[in-house]
C-alpha positions as CSV (number, residue, x, y, z in Angstrom):
1,M,95.5,127.5,99.3
2,E,92.3,127.5,101.3
3,V,90.5,124.1,101.2
4,R,87.8,124.7,103.7
5,D,84.6,123.7,102.5
6,K,86.2,122.6,99.2
7,V,85.1,118.9,98.4
8,V,88.4,116.9,97.3
9,A,88.0,113.3,95.8
10,I,91.7,111.2,96.6
11,T,92.4,107.9,95.1
12,G,95.0,105.2,96.7
13,A,93.9,106.6,99.9
14,A,93.8,103.4,102.3
15,R,97.3,104.3,103.5
16,G,100.5,106.0,102.9
17,L,100.7,109.2,101.2
18,G,96.7,109.3,100.3
19,Q,96.0,108.7,103.8
20,E,97.7,111.4,105.2
21,F,96.6,113.9,102.1
22,A,93.0,112.9,103.3
23,T,93.4,113.5,107.0
24,S,95.7,116.8,106.7
25,L,92.7,118.1,104.2
26,A,90.0,117.1,106.5
27,A,92.0,119.0,109.4
28,S,91.9,121.8,107.3
29,G,88.3,121.7,106.6
30,A,88.0,119.7,103.8
31,R,84.9,117.3,103.0
32,V,86.9,114.4,101.7
33,V,86.0,111.6,99.4
34,V,88.7,108.8,99.5
35,G,88.8,106.0,97.4
36,D,90.9,102.8,96.7
37,V,91.0,99.5,95.9
38,N,91.7,98.4,99.7
39,D,89.7,98.9,102.7
40,C,89.8,102.7,103.3
41,A,88.0,102.3,106.8
42,D,90.8,103.5,108.7
43,T,91.1,106.6,106.3
44,L,87.9,107.4,106.8
45,D,87.7,106.9,110.8
46,R,90.7,109.7,110.6
47,V,89.0,112.1,108.2
48,K,85.9,112.2,109.9
49,Q,87.7,112.4,113.4
50,A,90.3,115.2,111.8
51,G,87.6,117.2,110.3
52,P,84.0,117.9,109.4
53,E,82.8,115.0,106.9
54,G,84.0,112.1,104.7
55,A,82.5,109.7,102.4
56,G,84.9,106.5,101.3
57,V,84.1,104.4,98.0
58,R,86.2,101.1,96.9
59,L,88.1,102.5,94.0
60,D,90.1,100.6,91.1
61,V,90.9,103.3,88.7
62,T,91.9,101.1,86.0
63,D,88.1,100.7,85.6
64,A,86.6,103.9,83.8
65,G,83.2,102.8,85.5
66,S,84.6,102.5,88.9
67,A,86.7,105.9,88.7
68,R,83.2,107.6,87.7
69,A,81.4,105.8,90.6
70,M,83.8,108.0,92.9
71,I,83.2,111.2,91.5
72,D,79.1,110.3,91.8
73,R,79.5,109.1,95.4
74,A,81.3,113.2,95.8
75,V,78.8,114.6,94.0
76,Q,75.9,112.4,96.3
77,A,77.3,113.4,99.2
78,F,78.4,116.5,99.1
79,G,76.8,118.3,95.7
80,R,80.2,118.8,93.4
81,V,83.7,118.1,93.4
82,D,86.2,120.6,93.8
83,A,89.2,119.1,93.5
84,L,90.9,115.3,92.7
85,I,94.2,113.9,94.2
86,N,95.5,111.2,91.8
87,N,97.5,109.1,94.4
88,A,97.0,105.8,93.2
89,A,99.8,103.8,92.1
90,L,101.7,100.7,91.5
91,Y,105.2,100.6,92.7
92,G,105.4,98.1,96.0
93,A,104.3,95.2,94.1
94,L,106.8,95.6,91.1
95,H,109.3,93.5,91.0
96,G,113.2,94.9,89.7
97,G,115.4,94.5,87.2
98,R,117.6,95.2,84.0
99,F,115.0,96.5,81.3
100,D,115.1,93.0,79.1
101,A,114.6,91.4,82.4
102,I,110.8,92.8,83.2
103,D,108.2,90.6,83.0
104,E,105.6,92.0,80.4
105,A,102.5,91.6,82.8
106,E,103.9,93.7,85.1
107,W,105.0,96.1,82.3
108,D,101.5,96.5,81.5
109,A,100.4,96.6,84.7
110,A,102.3,99.7,85.9
111,M,101.1,101.8,82.7
112,T,97.3,100.6,83.6
113,V,97.8,101.6,87.2
114,N,99.7,104.6,86.8
115,V,98.8,106.0,83.4
116,K,95.5,104.9,82.6
117,G,94.2,105.3,86.2
118,I,95.3,108.6,85.9
119,W,93.4,109.4,82.5
120,N,90.0,107.4,83.8
121,C,89.7,109.6,87.1
122,C,90.2,112.7,85.0
123,K,87.9,112.0,82.7
124,A,85.6,111.4,85.6
125,A,86.5,114.6,87.5
126,V,86.6,117.1,84.8
127,P,82.6,117.4,83.6
128,A,82.0,117.5,87.5
129,M,84.5,120.5,87.8
130,R,83.3,122.0,84.5
131,K,79.5,122.2,86.1
132,A,81.0,123.7,89.5
133,G,82.4,126.2,87.4
134,A,86.4,125.6,88.5
135,G,88.5,122.6,89.6
136,S,92.1,121.4,90.5
137,I,93.7,118.1,89.6
138,V,97.0,117.0,91.4
139,N,98.9,113.9,89.5
140,I,101.3,112.4,91.9
141,A,104.9,111.8,90.2
142,S,108.2,110.6,91.4
143,L,111.6,111.9,91.2
144,A,112.3,108.5,89.7
145,A,110.5,110.4,86.7
146,T,113.5,113.3,86.5
147,Y,116.4,110.9,87.9
148,G,115.8,107.5,86.6
149,M,115.8,103.8,88.7
150,P,117.7,101.6,86.4
151,Y,116.0,98.7,87.8
152,G,112.7,100.0,87.3
153,L,112.4,101.2,84.5
154,H,108.3,99.8,84.6
155,Y,107.9,102.4,87.3
156,T,110.2,105.2,86.0
157,T,108.2,105.5,82.9
158,S,104.8,105.6,84.1
159,K,106.0,108.5,86.0
160,A,107.4,110.2,83.2
161,A,104.4,110.1,81.3
162,V,102.4,111.6,84.4
163,T,104.8,114.2,84.8
164,R,105.2,115.1,81.2
165,H,101.8,114.4,79.4
166,F,99.3,115.3,81.7
167,A,99.7,119.2,81.6
168,A,98.7,119.7,78.3
169,P,95.3,117.9,78.6
170,A,94.7,119.4,82.0
171,A,95.2,122.8,79.9
172,G,92.2,122.3,77.7
173,A,89.9,120.4,80.2
174,S,88.2,123.6,81.3
175,G,86.5,124.1,77.7
176,K,85.5,127.3,76.2
177,G,85.6,130.4,78.0
178,A,87.8,129.3,80.5
179,S,91.4,129.4,81.3
180,G,94.3,126.2,81.8
181,G,97.3,126.0,82.8
182,S,100.3,123.6,84.2
183,K,102.5,124.2,87.1
184,S,105.5,122.4,85.5
185,N,108.0,122.8,88.3
186,P,107.8,120.1,90.9
187,K,106.9,120.6,94.8
188,S,108.6,118.1,97.3
189,L,106.4,116.6,99.6
190,G,108.5,113.6,101.3
191,S,109.9,111.6,98.5
192,A,107.2,112.2,96.2
193,Q,106.9,114.7,93.5
194,I,103.4,116.7,92.6
195,T,102.8,118.6,89.1
196,A,99.2,120.1,89.7
197,A,97.1,121.2,87.1
198,E,94.6,124.0,87.4
199,T,91.8,124.7,85.4
200,T,89.5,128.2,86.5
201,R,87.0,129.8,85.0
202,N,87.1,133.1,83.6
203,T,84.4,135.5,85.3
């Protein structure tokens, strides 16, 4: 897929996969907007070294207002949003255990970040994509959603929600006069799994 001059917003971009997505896309010519609850300065430096332009924002995906602010920053900096990569997720901070031993607060945190966070960012991005005439949303899931993790039910359940439930909203996101689709077959990327949902306007 050609990404040169495309404007791509990436959540959870301070480190790990998010940082790699940002650097790789920038190197391919994309204009990248990176967001995270943690400092994205290192990622932004890498983006600016690798590609044409980049912008950074502090992002809390659990806060709808923060999600909108990320998209507003992208539009302010580059005029539009072409793609959103929902990479932010809670995993390393979760404590494993049998399903009946998982702390309720941790269950709620996993669902809030990993599921509601994607919902917030999709809701924020779709209006800008409609205005641009097309857009792509990539939600990062996990093989754990398919194969399960007996001692990580909170995480696997949240990622199963990503793979199963976000394709349908994406299919209708482009609105009247547009077509939508979901790629249900995951593509492996390291230890992660990608479910891509694209909306394009008919011409």
